[in-house]
C-alpha positions as CSV (number, residue, x, y, z in Angstrom):
1,M,106.0,39.3,144.3
2,F,104.9,35.7,144.3
3,S,107.5,33.1,144.9
4,F,108.1,30.4,142.3
5,F,107.7,27.6,144.9
6,R,104.0,28.1,144.9
7,Y,103.8,26.9,141.3
8,K,106.2,24.0,141.2
9,R,103.8,21.3,142.0
10,D,100.7,22.2,140.2
11,G,102.0,24.7,137.6
12,L,101.5,28.4,137.1
13,P,97.9,28.2,135.7
14,Y,96.6,26.4,138.8
15,G,98.5,28.9,141.0
16,L,96.9,31.8,139.2
17,I,93.4,30.3,139.6
18,T,94.2,30.0,143.3
19,N,95.3,33.6,143.4
20,H,92.1,34.6,141.6
21,E,90.0,32.8,144.2
22,F,91.8,34.6,147.0
23,M,91.4,38.0,145.2
24,V,87.7,37.4,144.8
25,Q,87.4,36.6,148.5
26,D,89.3,39.8,149.3
27,I,87.0,41.8,147.1
28,F,83.9,40.5,148.9
29,S,85.6,41.0,152.2
30,Y,86.5,44.5,151.5
31,F,83.1,45.6,150.2
32,E,81.3,43.8,153.0
33,K,83.5,44.4,156.0
34,G,86.1,47.0,155.0
35,H,86.4,50.2,157.1
36,F,85.8,52.6,154.3
37,V,82.7,50.9,153.0
38,R,81.3,50.3,156.4
39,Q,81.8,53.9,157.4
40,K,80.2,55.3,154.2
41,T,77.3,52.8,154.5
42,R,76.8,53.8,158.1
43,N,76.8,57.5,157.0
44,A,74.2,56.8,154.3
45,R,72.0,54.9,156.7
46,K,72.1,57.7,159.3
47,A,71.3,60.2,156.6
48,I,68.3,58.2,155.3
49,K,67.1,57.7,158.9
50,A,67.4,61.5,159.5
51,A,65.7,62.2,156.2
52,L,62.7,60.0,157.1
53,R,62.4,61.6,160.6
54,F,62.6,65.1,159.0
55,A,60.0,64.3,156.3
56,R,57.7,62.8,158.9
57,K,57.9,65.7,161.3
58,K,58.1,68.6,158.8
59,K,56.1,67.1,155.9
60,T,58.6,68.5,153.4
61,F,61.4,67.2,151.2
62,P,64.6,66.6,153.3
63,S,67.1,67.7,150.5
64,N,70.2,68.1,152.8
65,K,69.8,64.6,154.3
66,T,69.2,62.9,151.0
67,T,72.2,64.7,149.6
68,D,74.3,63.4,152.4
69,A,73.1,59.8,151.7
70,L,73.8,60.3,147.9
71,N,77.3,61.6,148.6
72,A,78.2,58.6,150.8
73,L,76.8,56.2,148.2
74,E,78.6,58.0,145.4
75,Q,81.9,57.5,147.3
76,I,81.2,53.8,147.5
77,K,80.3,53.7,143.9
78,D,83.5,55.5,143.0
79,E,85.5,53.0,145.0
80,I,83.8,50.1,143.1
81,E,84.4,51.7,139.7
82,Y,88.0,52.4,140.5
83,T,88.5,48.8,141.6
84,H,86.9,47.6,138.4
85,K,89.2,49.9,136.4
86,V,92.3,48.6,138.1
87,I,91.3,45.0,137.7
88,S,90.5,45.3,134.1
89,T,93.7,47.2,133.3
90,A,95.8,44.7,135.3
91,F,94.3,41.7,133.5
92,E,94.7,43.4,130.1
93,E,98.3,44.1,130.8
94,A,98.8,40.5,132.0
95,E,97.2,39.2,128.8
96,S,99.6,41.3,126.7
97,I,102.6,40.1,128.8
98,I,101.5,36.5,128.2
99,Q,101.2,37.2,124.4
100,M,104.8,38.7,124.4
101,I,106.2,35.7,126.3
102,M,104.5,33.3,123.9
103,K,105.8,35.2,120.9
104,E,109.4,35.3,122.3
105,K,109.6,31.8,123.8
106,V,107.7,29.8,121.2
107,G,106.8,32.0,118.3
108,E,110.1,32.0,116.5
109,V,111.1,28.4,117.4
110,F,107.9,26.5,116.6
111,P,107.9,27.2,112.8
112,L,111.6,26.2,112.6
113,V,110.9,22.9,114.2
114,E,108.1,22.3,111.8
115,K,110.3,23.2,108.8
116,A,113.0,20.8,110.2
117,R,110.4,18.0,110.4
118,E,109.4,18.7,106.8
119,Q,113.0,18.6,105.6
120,F,113.5,15.3,107.5
121,K,110.4,13.9,105.8
122,N,111.8,15.0,102.4
123,H,115.1,13.2,103.3
124,D,117.0,16.4,103.6
125,I,118.9,15.4,106.7
126,E,121.5,18.2,106.6
127,G,118.9,21.0,106.1
128,G,116.9,19.6,109.0
129,M,119.9,19.4,111.2
130,E,120.8,23.0,110.4
131,L,117.4,24.2,111.4
132,L,117.5,22.2,114.6
133,K,120.9,23.8,115.4
134,D,119.3,27.2,115.0
135,V,116.4,26.1,117.3
136,Q,118.9,24.9,119.8
137,E,120.7,28.2,119.7
138,K,117.5,30.1,120.2
139,L,116.4,27.9,123.1
140,K,119.8,28.3,124.8
141,N,118.8,31.5,126.5
142,R,116.2,30.7,129.2
143,F,115.6,34.4,130.0
144,L,113.1,36.6,128.1
145,P,115.0,39.8,127.6
146,I,112.6,41.4,125.1
147,S,109.4,40.7,127.1
148,R,111.1,41.6,130.3
149,K,112.3,44.9,129.0
150,E,108.8,45.8,127.5
151,A,106.9,44.7,130.6
152,L,109.0,45.8,133.5
153,A,111.1,48.8,132.2
154,G,108.2,50.9,130.9
155,F,107.0,53.8,133.0
156,D,104.1,54.4,130.7
157,S,102.1,51.3,131.5
158,D,98.5,51.8,132.3
159,I,98.7,49.9,135.6
160,K,101.6,52.1,136.8
161,K,99.7,55.2,135.8
162,L,96.7,53.9,137.9
163,K,99.1,53.2,140.8
164,H,100.4,56.8,140.8
165,E,96.8,58.1,140.4
166,L,95.8,56.0,143.4
167,M,98.6,57.4,145.5
168,E,97.7,61.0,144.5
169,R,94.1,60.3,145.3
170,K,95.0,58.8,148.7
171,N,97.4,61.7,149.6
172,G,95.3,64.5,148.1
């Protein structure tokens, strides 16, 4: 997992943008230079070259060679689609986690602070102080137990299902 020291100076949003830039570079690098993609592209080029040679010599349709090329290209297409599926699922899950954290960290406290301000404006000092004590009590816990439990303890998350599917695909 990413260490917190990466985000101390510029904050988490900037660090996530940096991680995104590195991920984009990795995606391009994988689909341009990766072993799997290079091998399948090489197989497709060989099959196309053989199909052209066969069609020129025999003057017929080289179905076996074009099928080989289509199979190699289909495997690359499957890899790209699976990558898209994983990225979209991961970002959807990250979005839901951020929403849970916002709800738990700020969602309950923000309206209480606003009510306390209203009560202070209406010269109800005791009521405002009670609300601020409630806010102080809620802000005392720096951990996010509800969000943490929902995000990390669930075995049914989509990203974990995709991870197991990927492991089965790799092994099987």
